[in-house]
N, C-alpha and C positions, 0 to 999 in steps of 0.2 A: 591418487584419487582416479579411478578410469575418468575422461572426458564424454560429458554427452550432449547430444543436439539438442536447443531449443524446441520444443514443441510448437505446432502449425496449428492454424485455425481447424484444419480438415482434421487433424490429429484429436483436437480436443472435440469437434462432432462424432470422431470415430466412438471416442471414450463415453460419449453420451451414449450411445447407440449401442455400444457394449455393456451397459451401466457400471462402469468403470471412474470411481469420483475422481474428480480434479481440484487438487490443495492449490489455495492461493495466498499469499502472504502481504501484506501492505507492508511495505518498508520504502525507506528513504535515503537512503546514503550506502558506502561503500563497505563498510562491515556488514550492516545488516543483512544487505543484497546478498554478498560473499557468504557467510552463515547460513543466509536460506538457499542457495543453492546450493551446498555443501550438503544440507540436513536431507534434499531430495523435493524440493516444492517443486510443483509445477511450474505457475505461474507468480510474478512478482507484480503487484500493483504498486505503482510510486502515485499515491491518493493527497490528494489536498488538503485530508486529514492531518499533511503535514502542519498544518497552521495550528492545531489544537495540541499535536504530540510533538513538533519537535520547535515550532516559531512561540510557542505561548499563546496565541491566541485564544479567544474565547469562541470563537466560531471557523468555518471554514472561509468566511467571505472575504478577510484582508490578502488572502494567496492570491501570488501574482503570476502572470507567464512567465515570467524570468525566474523565479521561486520554482517554479515547475521542471524549468528546463534545466537548472543547475542541479535539482536531486535526482532529477531522472540520467541524467549525464552520468553521475556520481554512481547510484545504483547499476546501472548498466556496466559500468567500467568494473562492480563487482561481481557483476552475475552474468557474462557474457554468453553463455552458453544455455540462458533461461528466458522464455519468452515473457517479456517486461511490456506493461500497459502502464500509460500515466493518464492522468486526469486533467481535462481541459476545465480550467478554474472559473470561477463564478463571473458570468457575462462575459464569455470571451468567445462564445458561440450564439448569442442572441439577436447580433445585429447583423451586418452585411454579410454574405456570402465570402467575399473576397478577406473581409478580416478574419472569418473563421478560419479559410483554409491556410492563411498566414500562418495562423497561430499553432495549427496542426503541423504545418510545415516546419516550426520549428520544433517541437517537440519529436518529430520524426529525425531530421536531419542533425541538429544541435543536441536534442536530447540523446539519441539513439531509442527511441522505442519503439516496439515493434506493434503499438495499435493504440488509441486513445480510446476513453472513456466517457460518457456525455448522462448527464442526470435530466430524466424528463422521460414524458412519454409522446402521444400524435403531435403535441406541438412542436417537436422537432424531427418528426421523423421524415421531413424534407430534406434537413441540414445534415441527418445521419445517412441518406441516401445519397447525396452530393459529396459528403467524406467517402465515403464507399466507392463511390463510382471516378474518386480520383486517385483509389488505388489505396486507400487506407483502412486497415481493418478497425471496427468500431464497437466497443462492449456498451451496451445499454445500463440505466442504472435507475430500478424502478422503487416503489415503497417509499419510506422514510428516505426523502432525497436531503441531505444536510444543507444545500445551498437553498435551497426554499424552507429551512426549517421554520423561519418566522410566517411564513405561508402557511404551511400546516399546522402551526399552533404549539412548537413544542417539539420533542422527541417522543413521536408515540406511535406505537404499533398499528400498521397499516392493513386495511382488509379485514375490520372486523365488521362490517356493517356490508348487506347485498350491495348499496351503491357504491362503496368504495372496492369490494369484488370485482364487480363488473369492469368498473373502471381503468382498474390493474391491468385486468386478464385484456380486454382493449388495447390498453397502452401497450402491452408485450406483443402483441400481435402486430401491431403497426411498427413498433422497433423491429421484430423480425422481418417482415415484409420491406422494410426500408434500406436491409443488407445488414445489421449487426451479427457480430456472429455468436455473439453470449450476452447476457443482461446479469446481470447482480439485482438480486432482491435483498432489498434491507429492512428489517423487522417489519416483515408481514406475517400473516399467521400462518400456524406451519400448513393448515388444511388447503387456505390459496396456494400459498407456495407450489405444495406439493400438485394442485390442480392445473396452475399455470406449467410448469415441469412437463406434464403432460401432454398439453395442447402444443407444446412450441418443439419444435425440430433442433432447436439449438440450444445449447446448454445453460443452465440459472446456475447459478452461484449465490448461495444464500451467505448470509449474516444476520443470526436472529432468527430466521424462518425456517428453521426447524430441519429435519434429518431428509427430506426426501428431493430435497435439491440436487442438481445433479455434481456439485462441488461445494466446498466449502471456502469461507475468507475470513482470517481475521487480521487484527494491527499487531504487526510484530511487537509491539511494546506494550500490550494488552495482555499478548499469551504469555509473555515473559515475565511481566508487572516489573517491567523496566522504565524508572522514572515516575512510580507513582508506589503510595505506599497504603493506597484506598482498596477497598473490597473491588474486585472485578464485577461488572456488570452482569446482569441475570445471563445475557447471551453468551458472554466472554467465559471459555473456561482457562485458566491460569496453570500452565503446565511447568512453569519456573518461576522462582521468588528472585530474578537477578537483581531488582533493586534493593531489597535487601543484603545483597553479597555485595553490593556496589558503596550502598552507606558504610557497611563494615568493615570493607578493606581499608576506604579512603579514611575512616575515623581512626583505625588504625596508626595509618598513617602520621594523621597528626599527632597523635598522642607521641609516636616515636620523635617527629622532629621536635616538638616541643621539649620531650625529654633527653636531645640529644645522643640519642641511641640509634638513629639513622642520619647519614650516611655510616656504618659500620665497615672494619677495617676489610669486609669482605667486597664493599662497595665502592673503595678508596683506591687510586692510583697515587704512587711515588716515585719521586727522582732517584737515578742512580745516587749511589753514597758521592762519587766524586764528583757529580754535578752539583748536589748539595753543598760539599765543601767550596765548590767555584766560587757558587752565588753567595754564600752564608758565612764560611771562612769555617777554622775552626770554630770548634763549639765549645771548647775549656776557654 
């Protein structure tokens, strides 16, 4: 397979200008990142959603910076030629600026990320500015922000009221002015996401926010139905059902082991006859 070069923030801005959609997938480890790169994905996001998807938590809140460094490092090893963004987890960028920059530094140095993503609007603009001035590219995240899900009152579509719409547009502009090179819009109404996309010079990446964003992101496990037998949420399209294939394969393995049909002769190794005779003597 021909090796490609990772995108840059400048190339992504050019893609927006040229109307070329940006593809992003949220992946958390070496094999998922490697397969995503081989499939031609533009950007990989190592999201703190790994708390739900990989670690089995009921939210993203328990995810630590150590978790993010570990999974980012694994994903980068699998996708060395892809632009990899890593999430800053819950409450790692709301304290002192020094502590925030230390966390960012770990994701960049130890994790190998090319950028970090932060949830929030105007209230974190100063932090975004400080991180970008330190030389680190930043992706914003607006709309449904899972780290603030309890404050938002649950997983609800954002931007249905005029008040929400005004605030989301204001927050998006604040994040752009602070230096972010892109912003994720999650569960934002189609009309508002389209309007925000037109108002910004930086790319918008949508998830559950309609077709008019500059790009789209889905979680690897959701689009492949890997690890779940439930119907996908409305904003997710399942392109394969890997979970069903995996369960069926493991089920067949269990049956064959129970029936002693695995391992078969083609899966078994034998000694030379003279060694067998040396060890066990004449069989007669």
